[in-house]
Gaussian input, Z-matrix of N, CA and C with variables (Angstrom, degrees):
# hf/3-21g

backbone

0 1
 N
 C     1     B1
 C     2     B2     1     A1
 N     3     B3     2     A2     1     D1
 C     4     B4     3     A3     2     D2
 C     5     B5     4     A4     3     D3
 N     6     B6     5     A5     4     D4
 C     7     B7     6     A6     5     D5
 C     8     B8     7     A7     6     D6
 N     9     B9     8     A8     7     D7
 C    10    B10     9     A9     8     D8
 C    11    B11    10    A10     9     D9
 N    12    B12    11    A11    10    D10
 C    13    B13    12    A12    11    D11
 C    14    B14    13    A13    12    D12
 N    15    B15    14    A14    13    D13
 C    16    B16    15    A15    14    D14
 C    17    B17    16    A16    15    D15
 N    18    B18    17    A17    16    D16
 C    19    B19    18    A18    17    D17
 C    20    B20    19    A19    18    D18
 N    21    B21    20    A20    19    D19
 C    22    B22    21    A21    20    D20
 C    23    B23    22    A22    21    D21
 N    24    B24    23    A23    22    D22
 C    25    B25    24    A24    23    D23
 C    26    B26    25    A25    24    D24
 N    27    B27    26    A26    25    D25
 C    28    B28    27    A27    26    D26
 C    29    B29    28    A28    27    D27
 N    30    B30    29    A29    28    D28
 C    31    B31    30    A30    29    D29
 C    32    B32    31    A31    30    D30
 N    33    B33    32    A32    31    D31
 C    34    B34    33    A33    32    D32
 C    35    B35    34    A34    33    D33
 N    36    B36    35    A35    34    D34
 C    37    B37    36    A36    35    D35
 C    38    B38    37    A37    36    D36
 N    39    B39    38    A38    37    D37
 C    40    B40    39    A39    38    D38
 C    41    B41    40    A40    39    D39
 N    42    B42    41    A41    40    D40
 C    43    B43    42    A42    41    D41
 C    44    B44    43    A43    42    D42
 N    45    B45    44    A44    43    D43
 C    46    B46    45    A45    44    D44
 C    47    B47    46    A46    45    D45
 N    48    B48    47    A47    46    D46
 C    49    B49    48    A48    47    D47
 C    50    B50    49    A49    48    D48
 N    51    B51    50    A50    49    D49
 C    52    B52    51    A51    50    D50
 C    53    B53    52    A52    51    D51
 N    54    B54    53    A53    52    D52
 C    55    B55    54    A54    53    D53
 C    56    B56    55    A55    54    D54
 N    57    B57    56    A56    55    D55
 C    58    B58    57    A57    56    D56
 C    59    B59    58    A58    57    D57
 N    60    B60    59    A59    58    D58
 C    61    B61    60    A60    59    D59
 C    62    B62    61    A61    60    D60
 N    63    B63    62    A62    61    D61
 C    64    B64    63    A63    62    D62
 C    65    B65    64    A64    63    D63
 N    66    B66    65    A65    64    D64
 C    67    B67    66    A66    65    D65
 C    68    B68    67    A67    66    D66
 N    69    B69    68    A68    67    D67
 C    70    B70    69    A69    68    D68
 C    71    B71    70    A70    69    D69
 N    72    B72    71    A71    70    D70
 C    73    B73    72    A72    71    D71
 C    74    B74    73    A73    72    D72
 N    75    B75    74    A74    73    D73
 C    76    B76    75    A75    74    D74
 C    77    B77    76    A76    75    D75
 N    78    B78    77    A77    76    D76
 C    79    B79    78    A78    77    D77
 C    80    B80    79    A79    78    D78
 N    81    B81    80    A80    79    D79
 C    82    B82    81    A81    80    D80
 C    83    B83    82    A82    81    D81
 N    84    B84    83    A83    82    D82
 C    85    B85    84    A84    83    D83
 C    86    B86    85    A85    84    D84
 N    87    B87    86    A86    85    D85
 C    88    B88    87    A87    86    D86
 C    89    B89    88    A88    87    D87
 N    90    B90    89    A89    88    D88
 C    91    B91    90    A90    89    D89
 C    92    B92    91    A91    90    D90
 N    93    B93    92    A92    91    D91
 C    94    B94    93    A93    92    D92
 C    95    B95    94    A94    93    D93
 N    96    B96    95    A95    94    D94
 C    97    B97    96    A96    95    D95
 C    98    B98    97    A97    96    D96
 N    99    B99    98    A98    97    D97
 C   100   B100    99    A99    98    D98
 C   101   B101   100   A100    99    D99
 N   102   B102   101   A101   100   D100
 C   103   B103   102   A102   101   D101
 C   104   B104   103   A103   102   D102
 N   105   B105   104   A104   103   D103
 C   106   B106   105   A105   104   D104
 C   107   B107   106   A106   105   D105
 N   108   B108   107   A107   106   D106
 C   109   B109   108   A108   107   D107
 C   110   B110   109   A109   108   D108
 N   111   B111   110   A110   109   D109
 C   112   B112   111   A111   110   D110
 C   113   B113   112   A112   111   D111
 N   114   B114   113   A113   112   D112
 C   115   B115   114   A114   113   D113
 C   116   B116   115   A115   114   D114
 N   117   B117   116   A116   115   D115
 C   118   B118   117   A117   116   D116
 C   119   B119   118   A118   117   D117
 N   120   B120   119   A119   118   D118
 C   121   B121   120   A120   119   D119
 C   122   B122   121   A121   120   D120
 N   123   B123   122   A122   121   D121
 C   124   B124   123   A123   122   D122
 C   125   B125   124   A124   123   D123
 N   126   B126   125   A125   124   D124
 C   127   B127   126   A126   125   D125
 C   128   B128   127   A127   126   D126
 N   129   B129   128   A128   127   D127
 C   130   B130   129   A129   128   D128
 C   131   B131   130   A130   129   D129
 N   132   B132   131   A131   130   D130
 C   133   B133   132   A132   131   D131
 C   134   B134   133   A133   132   D132
 N   135   B135   134   A134   133   D133
 C   136   B136   135   A135   134   D134
 C   137   B137   136   A136   135   D135
 N   138   B138   137   A137   136   D136
 C   139   B139   138   A138   137   D137
 C   140   B140   139   A139   138   D138
 N   141   B141   140   A140   139   D139
 C   142   B142   141   A141   140   D140
 C   143   B143   142   A142   141   D141
 N   144   B144   143   A143   142   D142
 C   145   B145   144   A144   143   D143
 C   146   B146   145   A145   144   D144
 N   147   B147   146   A146   145   D145
 C   148   B148   147   A147   146   D146
 C   149   B149   148   A148   147   D147
 N   150   B150   149   A149   148   D148
 C   151   B151   150   A150   149   D149
 C   152   B152   151   A151   150   D150
 N   153   B153   152   A152   151   D151
 C   154   B154   153   A153   152   D152
 C   155   B155   154   A154   153   D153
 N   156   B156   155   A155   154   D154
 C   157   B157   156   A156   155   D155
 C   158   B158   157   A157   156   D156
 N   159   B159   158   A158   157   D157
 C   160   B160   159   A159   158   D158
 C   161   B161   160   A160   159   D159
 N   162   B162   161   A161   160   D160
 C   163   B163   162   A162   161   D161
 C   164   B164   163   A163   162   D162
 N   165   B165   164   A164   163   D163
 C   166   B166   165   A165   164   D164
 C   167   B167   166   A166   165   D165
 N   168   B168   167   A167   166   D166
 C   169   B169   168   A168   167   D167
 C   170   B170   169   A169   168   D168
 N   171   B171   170   A170   169   D169
 C   172   B172   171   A171   170   D170
 C   173   B173   172   A172   171   D171
 N   174   B174   173   A173   172   D172
 C   175   B175   174   A174   173   D173
 C   176   B176   175   A175   174   D174
 N   177   B177   176   A176   175   D175
 C   178   B178   177   A177   176   D176
 C   179   B179   178   A178   177   D177
 N   180   B180   179   A179   178   D178
 C   181   B181   180   A180   179   D179
 C   182   B182   181   A181   180   D180
 N   183   B183   182   A182   181   D181
 C   184   B184   183   A183   182   D182
 C   185   B185   184   A184   183   D183
 N   186   B186   185   A185   184   D184
 C   187   B187   186   A186   185   D185
 C   188   B188   187   A187   186   D186
 N   189   B189   188   A188   187   D187
 C   190   B190   189   A189   188   D188
 C   191   B191   190   A190   189   D189
 N   192   B192   191   A191   190   D190
 C   193   B193   192   A192   191   D191
 C   194   B194   193   A193   192   D192
 N   195   B195   194   A194   193   D193
 C   196   B196   195   A195   194   D194
 C   197   B197   196   A196   195   D195
 N   198   B198   197   A197   196   D196
 C   199   B199   198   A198   197   D197
 C   200   B200   199   A199   198   D198
 N   201   B201   200   A200   199   D199
 C   202   B202   201   A201   200   D200
 C   203   B203   202   A202   201   D201
 N   204   B204   203   A203   202   D202
 C   205   B205   204   A204   203   D203
 C   206   B206   205   A205   204   D204
 N   207   B207   206   A206   205   D205
 C   208   B208   207   A207   206   D206
 C   209   B209   208   A208   207   D207
 N   210   B210   209   A209   208   D208
 C   211   B211   210   A210   209   D209
 C   212   B212   211   A211   210   D210
 N   213   B213   212   A212   211   D211
 C   214   B214   213   A213   212   D212
 C   215   B215   214   A214   213   D213
 N   216   B216   215   A215   214   D214
 C   217   B217   216   A216   215   D215
 C   218   B218   217   A217   216   D216
 N   219   B219   218   A218   217   D217
 C   220   B220   219   A219   218   D218
 C   221   B221   220   A220   219   D219
 N   222   B222   221   A221   220   D220
 C   223   B223   222   A222   221   D221
 C   224   B224   223   A223   222   D222
 N   225   B225   224   A224   223   D223
 C   226   B226   225   A225   224   D224
 C   227   B227   226   A226   225   D225
 N   228   B228   227   A227   226   D226
 C   229   B229   228   A228   227   D227
 C   230   B230   229   A229   228   D228
 N   231   B231   230   A230   229   D229
 C   232   B232   231   A231   230   D230
 C   233   B233   232   A232   231   D231
 N   234   B234   233   A233   232   D232
 C   235   B235   234   A234   233   D233
 C   236   B236   235   A235   234   D234
 N   237   B237   236   A236   235   D235
 C   238   B238   237   A237   236   D236
 C   239   B239   238   A238   237   D237
 N   240   B240   239   A239   238   D238
 C   241   B241   240   A240   239   D239
 C   242   B242   241   A241   240   D240
 N   243   B243   242   A242   241   D241
 C   244   B244   243   A243   242   D242
 C   245   B245   244   A244   243   D243
 N   246   B246   245   A245   244   D244
 C   247   B247   246   A246   245   D245
 C   248   B248   247   A247   246   D246
 N   249   B249   248   A248   247   D247
 C   250   B250   249   A249   248   D248
 C   251   B251   250   A250   249   D249
 N   252   B252   251   A251   250   D250
 C   253   B253   252   A252   251   D251
 C   254   B254   253   A253   252   D252
 N   255   B255   254   A254   253   D253
 C   256   B256   255   A255   254   D254
 C   257   B257   256   A256   255   D255
 N   258   B258   257   A257   256   D256
 C   259   B259   258   A258   257   D257
 C   260   B260   259   A259   258   D258
 N   261   B261   260   A260   259   D259
 C   262   B262   261   A261   260   D260
 C   263   B263   262   A262   261   D261
 N   264   B264   263   A263   262   D262
 C   265   B265   264   A264   263   D263
 C   266   B266   265   A265   264   D264
 N   267   B267   266   A266   265   D265
 C   268   B268   267   A267   266   D266
 C   269   B269   268   A268   267   D267
 N   270   B270   269   A269   268   D268
 C   271   B271   270   A270   269   D269
 C   272   B272   271   A271   270   D270
 N   273   B273   272   A272   271   D271
 C   274   B274   273   A273   272   D272
 C   275   B275   274   A274   273   D273
 N   276   B276   275   A275   274   D274
 C   277   B277   276   A276   275   D275
 C   278   B278   277   A277   276   D276
 N   279   B279   278   A278   277   D277
 C   280   B280   279   A279   278   D278
 C   281   B281   280   A280   279   D279
 N   282   B282   281   A281   280   D280
 C   283   B283   282   A282   281   D281
 C   284   B284   283   A283   282   D282
 N   285   B285   284   A284   283   D283
 C   286   B286   285   A285   284   D284
 C   287   B287   286   A286   285   D285
 N   288   B288   287   A287   286   D286
 C   289   B289   288   A288   287   D287
 C   290   B290   289   A289   288   D288
 N   291   B291   290   A290   289   D289
 C   292   B292   291   A291   290   D290
 C   293   B293   292   A292   291   D291
 N   294   B294   293   A293   292   D292
 C   295   B295   294   A294   293   D293
 C   296   B296   295   A295   294   D294
 N   297   B297   296   A296   295   D295
 C   298   B298   297   A297   296   D296
 C   299   B299   298   A298   297   D297
 N   300   B300   299   A299   298   D298
 C   301   B301   300   A300   299   D299
 C   302   B302   301   A301   300   D300
 N   303   B303   302   A302   301   D301
 C   304   B304   303   A303   302   D302
 C   305   B305   304   A304   303   D303
 N   306   B306   305   A305   304   D304
 C   307   B307   306   A306   305   D305
 C   308   B308   307   A307   306   D306
 N   309   B309   308   A308   307   D307
 C   310   B310   309   A309   308   D308
 C   311   B311   310   A310   309   D309
 N   312   B312   311   A311   310   D310
 C   313   B313   312   A312   311   D311
 C   314   B314   313   A313   312   D312
 N   315   B315   314   A314   313   D313
 C   316   B316   315   A315   314   D314
 C   317   B317   316   A316   315   D315
 N   318   B318   317   A317   316   D316
 C   319   B319   318   A318   317   D317
 C   320   B320   319   A319   318   D318
 N   321   B321   320   A320   319   D319
 C   322   B322   321   A321   320   D320
 C   323   B323   322   A322   321   D321

   B1=1.4756
   B2=1.5316
   B3=1.3547
   B4=1.4699
   B5=1.4996
   B6=1.3445
   B7=1.4626
   B8=1.5371
   B9=1.3267
   B10=1.4637
   B11=1.5493
   B12=1.3289
   B13=1.4564
   B14=1.5340
   B15=1.3104
   B16=1.4749
   B17=1.5258
   B18=1.2976
   B19=1.4402
   B20=1.5439
   B21=1.3210
   B22=1.4551
   B23=1.5347
   B24=1.3200
   B25=1.4712
   B26=1.5189
   B27=1.3273
   B28=1.4767
   B29=1.4881
   B30=1.3084
   B31=1.4629
   B32=1.5262
   B33=1.3067
   B34=1.4835
   B35=1.5182
   B36=1.2958
   B37=1.4792
   B38=1.5252
   B39=1.3077
   B40=1.4484
   B41=1.5285
   B42=1.3246
   B43=1.4886
   B44=1.5160
   B45=1.3291
   B46=1.4544
   B47=1.5209
   B48=1.2892
   B49=1.4799
   B50=1.5275
   B51=1.3461
   B52=1.4620
   B53=1.5378
   B54=1.3205
   B55=1.4752
   B56=1.5252
   B57=1.2919
   B58=1.4668
   B59=1.5262
   B60=1.3293
   B61=1.4566
   B62=1.5087
   B63=1.3641
   B64=1.4646
   B65=1.5309
   B66=1.3119
   B67=1.4681
   B68=1.4945
   B69=1.3326
   B70=1.4506
   B71=1.5192
   B72=1.3570
   B73=1.4678
   B74=1.5056
   B75=1.3294
   B76=1.4343
   B77=1.5057
   B78=1.2933
   B79=1.4938
   B80=1.5199
   B81=1.3139
   B82=1.4666
   B83=1.5351
   B84=1.3051
   B85=1.4828
   B86=1.5167
   B87=1.3159
   B88=1.4640
   B89=1.5363
   B90=1.3288
   B91=1.4562
   B92=1.5280
   B93=1.2910
   B94=1.4509
   B95=1.5165
   B96=1.2985
   B97=1.4854
   B98=1.5551
   B99=1.3257
   B100=1.4383
   B101=1.5177
   B102=1.3078
   B103=1.4688
   B104=1.5181
   B105=1.2733
   B106=1.4510
   B107=1.5401
   B108=1.3709
   B109=1.4443
   B110=1.5488
   B111=1.3074
   B112=1.4828
   B113=1.4881
   B114=1.3185
   B115=1.4475
   B116=1.5253
   B117=1.3392
   B118=1.4375
   B119=1.5334
   B120=1.2974
   B121=1.4839
   B122=1.5460
   B123=1.3131
   B124=1.4705
   B125=1.5176
   B126=1.3224
   B127=1.4763
   B128=1.5205
   B129=1.3328
   B130=1.4763
   B131=1.5359
   B132=1.3200
   B133=1.4604
   B134=1.5405
   B135=1.3188
   B136=1.4680
   B137=1.4990
   B138=1.3233
   B139=1.4815
   B140=1.5082
   B141=1.3605
   B142=1.4550
   B143=1.5162
   B144=1.3385
   B145=1.4641
   B146=1.5133
   B147=1.3505
   B148=1.4752
   B149=1.5014
   B150=1.3130
   B151=1.4646
   B152=1.5461
   B153=1.3001
   B154=1.4562
   B155=1.5224
   B156=1.3306
   B157=1.4712
   B158=1.5351
   B159=1.3288
   B160=1.4442
   B161=1.5260
   B162=1.3159
   B163=1.4834
   B164=1.5059
   B165=1.3453
   B166=1.4755
   B167=1.5170
   B168=1.3322
   B169=1.4476
   B170=1.5201
   B171=1.3199
   B172=1.4821
   B173=1.5050
   B174=1.3330
   B175=1.4614
   B176=1.5186
   B177=1.2882
   B178=1.4726
   B179=1.5291
   B180=1.2854
   B181=1.4489
   B182=1.5551
   B183=1.3055
   B184=1.4532
   B185=1.5172
   B186=1.3418
   B187=1.4720
   B188=1.5543
   B189=1.3247
   B190=1.4601
   B191=1.5538
   B192=1.3283
   B193=1.4447
   B194=1.5497
   B195=1.3644
   B196=1.4618
   B197=1.5330
   B198=1.3211
   B199=1.4723
   B200=1.5128
   B201=1.3343
   B202=1.4674
   B203=1.5412
   B204=1.3046
   B205=1.4814
   B206=1.5572
   B207=1.3281
   B208=1.4891
   B209=1.4934
   B210=1.3418
   B211=1.4450
   B212=1.5175
   B213=1.3294
   B214=1.4530
   B215=1.5035
   B216=1.3279
   B217=1.4442
   B218=1.5198
   B219=1.3144
   B220=1.4522
   B221=1.5381
   B222=1.3033
   B223=1.4625
   B224=1.4938
   B225=1.3342
   B226=1.4640
   B227=1.5130
   B228=1.3370
   B229=1.4242
   B230=1.5300
   B231=1.3260
   B232=1.4566
   B233=1.5251
   B234=1.3418
   B235=1.4503
   B236=1.5152
   B237=1.3440
   B238=1.4625
   B239=1.5169
   B240=1.3130
   B241=1.4623
   B242=1.5229
   B243=1.3176
   B244=1.4865
   B245=1.5310
   B246=1.3284
   B247=1.4722
   B248=1.5218
   B249=1.3084
   B250=1.4816
   B251=1.5197
   B252=1.3221
   B253=1.4601
   B254=1.5262
   B255=1.2958
   B256=1.4743
   B257=1.4957
   B258=1.3030
   B259=1.4739
   B260=1.5240
   B261=1.3095
   B262=1.4865
   B263=1.5212
   B264=1.3415
   B265=1.4666
   B266=1.5518
   B267=1.3190
   B268=1.4700
   B269=1.5379
   B270=1.2990
   B271=1.4530
   B272=1.5464
   B273=1.2934
   B274=1.4676
   B275=1.5192
   B276=1.3790
   B277=1.4553
   B278=1.5298
   B279=1.3293
   B280=1.4667
   B281=1.5099
   B282=1.3233
   B283=1.4532
   B284=1.5456
   B285=1.3585
   B286=1.4596
   B287=1.5324
   B288=1.3373
   B289=1.4412
   B290=1.5381
   B291=1.3084
   B292=1.4731
   B293=1.5135
   B294=1.3231
   B295=1.4557
   B296=1.4921
   B297=1.3158
   B298=1.4387
   B299=1.5143
   B300=1.3059
   B301=1.4374
   B302=1.5322
   B303=1.3044
   B304=1.4631
   B305=1.5068
   B306=1.3051
   B307=1.4805
   B308=1.5135
   B309=1.3404
   B310=1.4632
   B311=1.5141
   B312=1.3421
   B313=1.4502
   B314=1.5188
   B315=1.3350
   B316=1.4692
   B317=1.5337
   B318=1.2797
   B319=1.4648
   B320=1.4917
   B321=1.3655
   B322=1.4850
   B323=1.4856
   A1=107.65
   A2=116.22
   A3=119.46
   A4=110.35
   A5=113.42
   A6=117.04
   A7=108.18
   A8=115.22
   A9=121.23
   A10=109.84
   A11=116.59
   A12=121.88
   A13=109.60
   A14=116.95
   A15=122.24
   A16=109.84
   A17=119.55
   A18=123.34
   A19=110.78
   A20=117.81
   A21=121.49
   A22=109.72
   A23=116.75
   A24=119.97
   A25=111.32
   A26=116.34
   A27=120.77
   A28=111.88
   A29=117.24
   A30=121.56
   A31=110.70
   A32=114.86
   A33=119.36
   A34=110.01
   A35=119.27
   A36=121.40
   A37=110.29
   A38=116.76
   A39=120.40
   A40=110.42
   A41=116.26
   A42=120.08
   A43=109.54
   A44=118.89
   A45=123.05
   A46=110.20
   A47=117.67
   A48=121.47
   A49=111.70
   A50=116.52
   A51=119.78
   A52=109.92
   A53=117.11
   A54=120.32
   A55=109.56
   A56=116.43
   A57=119.38
   A58=111.96
   A59=117.08
   A60=120.75
   A61=110.98
   A62=116.42
   A63=120.24
   A64=110.89
   A65=115.86
   A66=120.66
   A67=111.86
   A68=117.07
   A69=121.52
   A70=113.03
   A71=116.01
   A72=119.90
   A73=114.31
   A74=118.83
   A75=120.92
   A76=113.57
   A77=116.68
   A78=122.86
   A79=105.98
   A80=117.00
   A81=119.00
   A82=109.03
   A83=115.62
   A84=120.33
   A85=107.43
   A86=117.23
   A87=120.34
   A88=110.62
   A89=115.74
   A90=120.47
   A91=113.31
   A92=116.92
   A93=118.90
   A94=113.28
   A95=116.54
   A96=120.63
   A97=110.26
   A98=117.28
   A99=121.29
   A100=114.00
   A101=118.68
   A102=123.58
   A103=113.18
   A104=119.21
   A105=120.00
   A106=111.25
   A107=115.31
   A108=116.97
   A109=110.28
   A110=114.21
   A111=118.65
   A112=110.12
   A113=116.36
   A114=121.41
   A115=107.61
   A116=115.17
   A117=121.55
   A118=111.05
   A119=116.94
   A120=121.41
   A121=107.14
   A122=114.99
   A123=120.49
   A124=112.21
   A125=118.73
   A126=119.78
   A127=114.13
   A128=117.89
   A129=119.16
   A130=111.08
   A131=118.60
   A132=122.09
   A133=111.43
   A134=114.28
   A135=121.29
   A136=107.95
   A137=115.77
   A138=120.49
   A139=111.58
   A140=116.44
   A141=120.29
   A142=112.49
   A143=117.78
   A144=120.86
   A145=111.09
   A146=114.39
   A147=119.48
   A148=111.62
   A149=118.07
   A150=119.66
   A151=111.33
   A152=117.98
   A153=122.16
   A154=111.88
   A155=118.93
   A156=123.11
   A157=108.75
   A158=117.51
   A159=121.46
   A160=112.06
   A161=116.23
   A162=121.30
   A163=114.95
   A164=118.48
   A165=120.90
   A166=107.06
   A167=114.00
   A168=121.20
   A169=109.09
   A170=115.73
   A171=121.46
   A172=112.49
   A173=118.14
   A174=120.21
   A175=112.74
   A176=117.96
   A177=122.04
   A178=109.49
   A179=117.46
   A180=119.76
   A181=110.52
   A182=117.14
   A183=120.33
   A184=110.97
   A185=117.45
   A186=121.55
   A187=110.77
   A188=116.08
   A189=120.37
   A190=108.72
   A191=117.22
   A192=121.35
   A193=111.50
   A194=114.60
   A195=119.55
   A196=110.79
   A197=116.56
   A198=122.55
   A199=109.07
   A200=117.25
   A201=120.59
   A202=110.10
   A203=115.42
   A204=120.67
   A205=110.89
   A206=115.75
   A207=119.68
   A208=113.29
   A209=118.03
   A210=121.07
   A211=113.79
   A212=117.38
   A213=118.46
   A214=112.88
   A215=117.01
   A216=122.38
   A217=110.57
   A218=115.92
   A219=122.68
   A220=108.31
   A221=116.47
   A222=121.71
   A223=112.25
   A224=117.07
   A225=122.12
   A226=108.65
   A227=116.35
   A228=121.71
   A229=110.69
   A230=116.88
   A231=122.27
   A232=113.12
   A233=118.05
   A234=122.01
   A235=112.37
   A236=117.53
   A237=121.01
   A238=112.76
   A239=117.31
   A240=120.07
   A241=110.11
   A242=118.21
   A243=121.68
   A244=112.63
   A245=116.47
   A246=120.99
   A247=108.78
   A248=114.25
   A249=119.29
   A250=110.32
   A251=114.72
   A252=120.66
   A253=113.81
   A254=117.71
   A255=120.77
   A256=109.08
   A257=114.78
   A258=121.06
   A259=110.67
   A260=113.59
   A261=118.24
   A262=112.66
   A263=117.97
   A264=120.84
   A265=109.81
   A266=117.84
   A267=122.20
   A268=109.01
   A269=115.55
   A270=119.90
   A271=110.84
   A272=117.44
   A273=120.45
   A274=112.18
   A275=117.15
   A276=120.03
   A277=110.75
   A278=116.26
   A279=120.44
   A280=112.96
   A281=117.35
   A282=122.56
   A283=115.88
   A284=118.84
   A285=118.57
   A286=114.94
   A287=116.19
   A288=121.41
   A289=111.92
   A290=116.54
   A291=121.43
   A292=113.69
   A293=114.74
   A294=120.96
   A295=106.99
   A296=117.47
   A297=122.78
   A298=108.07
   A299=116.36
   A300=120.82
   A301=109.87
   A302=115.12
   A303=121.06
   A304=107.52
   A305=116.06
   A306=119.27
   A307=107.95
   A308=114.59
   A309=123.69
   A310=114.26
   A311=117.38
   A312=120.84
   A313=108.38
   A314=117.46
   A315=116.67
   A316=111.60
   A317=116.74
   A318=120.85
   A319=109.45
   A320=116.09
   A321=119.62
   A322=110.18
   D1=134.71
   D2=178.69
   D3=-80.23
   D4=147.43
   D5=175.21
   D6=-78.04
   D7=165.27
   D8=-179.70
   D9=-61.23
   D10=-37.88
   D11=-178.22
   D12=-63.57
   D13=-45.48
   D14=-178.26
   D15=-67.00
   D16=-42.75
   D17=178.89
   D18=-63.67
   D19=-41.29
   D20=178.58
   D21=-65.47
   D22=-40.16
   D23=179.62
   D24=-66.35
   D25=-38.78
   D26=176.99
   D27=-65.34
   D28=-40.05
   D29=178.69
   D30=-65.30
   D31=-41.77
   D32=178.86
   D33=-65.57
   D34=-41.83
   D35=179.31
   D36=-64.40
   D37=-38.12
   D38=179.09
   D39=-65.21
   D40=-41.26
   D41=-179.91
   D42=-65.27
   D43=-39.16
   D44=177.89
   D45=-63.88
   D46=-44.52
   D47=177.66
   D48=-61.59
   D49=-42.87
   D50=-179.47
   D51=-65.81
   D52=-39.12
   D53=178.51
   D54=-65.24
   D55=-42.68
   D56=178.06
   D57=-62.47
   D58=-37.51
   D59=178.88
   D60=-67.24
   D61=-38.58
   D62=176.69
   D63=-62.68
   D64=-44.52
   D65=-179.85
   D66=-66.06
   D67=-34.43
   D68=178.90
   D69=-77.66
   D70=-12.02
   D71=178.22
   D72=87.70
   D73=8.35
   D74=178.35
   D75=-86.61
   D76=-15.13
   D77=174.71
   D78=-125.78
   D79=146.28
   D80=178.25
   D81=-68.55
   D82=155.70
   D83=175.39
   D84=-64.75
   D85=157.84
   D86=177.96
   D87=-55.71
   D88=144.33
   D89=-176.56
   D90=-57.92
   D91=-36.03
   D92=-178.63
   D93=-62.67
   D94=-24.35
   D95=179.89
   D96=-77.86
   D97=-20.61
   D98=-177.61
   D99=-104.41
   D100=-14.73
   D101=-172.06
   D102=-71.97
   D103=-32.68
   D104=-172.36
   D105=-99.22
   D106=107.95
   D107=-179.80
   D108=-72.42
   D109=158.31
   D110=175.96
   D111=-69.60
   D112=167.18
   D113=175.56
   D114=-75.52
   D115=130.94
   D116=-175.22
   D117=-111.80
   D118=133.67
   D119=175.79
   D120=-85.50
   D121=118.01
   D122=-177.58
   D123=-59.15
   D124=-28.40
   D125=-177.30
   D126=-87.01
   D127=-4.96
   D128=178.75
   D129=-129.40
   D130=-4.12
   D131=-175.25
   D132=-64.42
   D133=144.25
   D134=174.21
   D135=-91.15
   D136=172.06
   D137=175.81
   D138=-57.25
   D139=-43.62
   D140=179.50
   D141=-66.46
   D142=-35.62
   D143=176.63
   D144=-59.29
   D145=-43.33
   D146=-177.69
   D147=-73.39
   D148=-36.99
   D149=178.59
   D150=-64.44
   D151=-26.85
   D152=179.88
   D153=-72.30
   D154=-12.55
   D155=-179.10
   D156=-76.35
   D157=149.46
   D158=178.67
   D159=-61.83
   D160=127.92
   D161=175.83
   D162=81.38
   D163=5.61
   D164=-178.28
   D165=-111.61
   D166=120.11
   D167=175.89
   D168=-102.21
   D169=-172.60
   D170=-178.60
   D171=-60.27
   D172=-46.58
   D173=-177.51
   D174=-65.08
   D175=-43.74
   D176=179.45
   D177=-67.33
   D178=-40.17
   D179=179.01
   D180=-64.09
   D181=-39.55
   D182=176.34
   D183=-65.35
   D184=-38.21
   D185=177.40
   D186=-61.95
   D187=-36.92
   D188=178.72
   D189=-66.76
   D190=-45.09
   D191=179.64
   D192=-62.38
   D193=-40.68
   D194=178.42
   D195=-63.23
   D196=-43.72
   D197=179.26
   D198=-62.23
   D199=-43.03
   D200=-178.71
   D201=-61.66
   D202=-42.48
   D203=179.90
   D204=-65.19
   D205=-44.00
   D206=179.30
   D207=-62.28
   D208=-41.39
   D209=-176.94
   D210=-88.59
   D211=-9.37
   D212=-175.68
   D213=78.71
   D214=20.28
   D215=179.27
   D216=116.98
   D217=166.57
   D218=-178.70
   D219=-100.71
   D220=139.92
   D221=174.26
   D222=-87.76
   D223=-28.17
   D224=-177.04
   D225=-155.75
   D226=159.49
   D227=177.40
   D228=-60.62
   D229=-31.13
   D230=179.80
   D231=-62.34
   D232=-19.15
   D233=177.65
   D234=-63.13
   D235=-18.75
   D236=176.29
   D237=-61.66
   D238=-22.11
   D239=-179.62
   D240=-62.80
   D241=-19.31
   D242=178.05
   D243=-84.38
   D244=-6.83
   D245=179.36
   D246=-86.93
   D247=129.96
   D248=-179.81
   D249=-59.25
   D250=131.23
   D251=178.10
   D252=94.71
   D253=-4.63
   D254=176.37
   D255=-114.44
   D256=112.66
   D257=177.49
   D258=-107.11
   D259=-174.41
   D260=-176.75
   D261=-61.83
   D262=-39.11
   D263=-179.24
   D264=-67.50
   D265=-43.23
   D266=177.17
   D267=-59.75
   D268=-46.63
   D269=-175.88
   D270=-61.28
   D271=-40.52
   D272=179.89
   D273=-64.50
   D274=-35.53
   D275=176.32
   D276=-69.80
   D277=-32.14
   D278=-177.76
   D279=-82.91
   D280=-30.93
   D281=-171.64
   D282=-44.24
   D283=-45.27
   D284=-179.79
   D285=-63.98
   D286=-14.80
   D287=-175.31
   D288=-105.57
   D289=3.50
   D290=-174.10
   D291=-121.22
   D292=152.80
   D293=169.30
   D294=-150.84
   D295=163.17
   D296=172.44
   D297=-124.80
   D298=113.44
   D299=-179.45
   D300=-83.46
   D301=157.75
   D302=176.11
   D303=-81.01
   D304=160.08
   D305=178.66
   D306=-61.70
   D307=140.55
   D308=179.63
   D309=66.51
   D310=9.73
   D311=176.56
   D312=-92.48
   D313=126.99
   D314=178.68
   D315=-66.39
   D316=142.93
   D317=178.80
   D318=-67.71
   D319=141.83
   D320=178.00
   D321=-92.40

């Protein structure tokens, strides 16, 4: 039976090895580091920026870009309700990840 000291040392060594593997790129970064997308400006976002948002696939991202082009830009995040496939529930999940910048305003 291992002593508490030996078990703690083994756990610490394992944690150091896992961290080293993450830094070396042989293990993926922890999921929590990848789960939260950055805030995206609807008026400057690329297709890839939109696809990175929760619940947005390629088709829906393209629909957002098409709507942006048709309207000449979005005035508010709520304008997404006019995009096919985005309802009130989807919008509320997306809202923390979205912003609409004013023209000539640098993205934050």
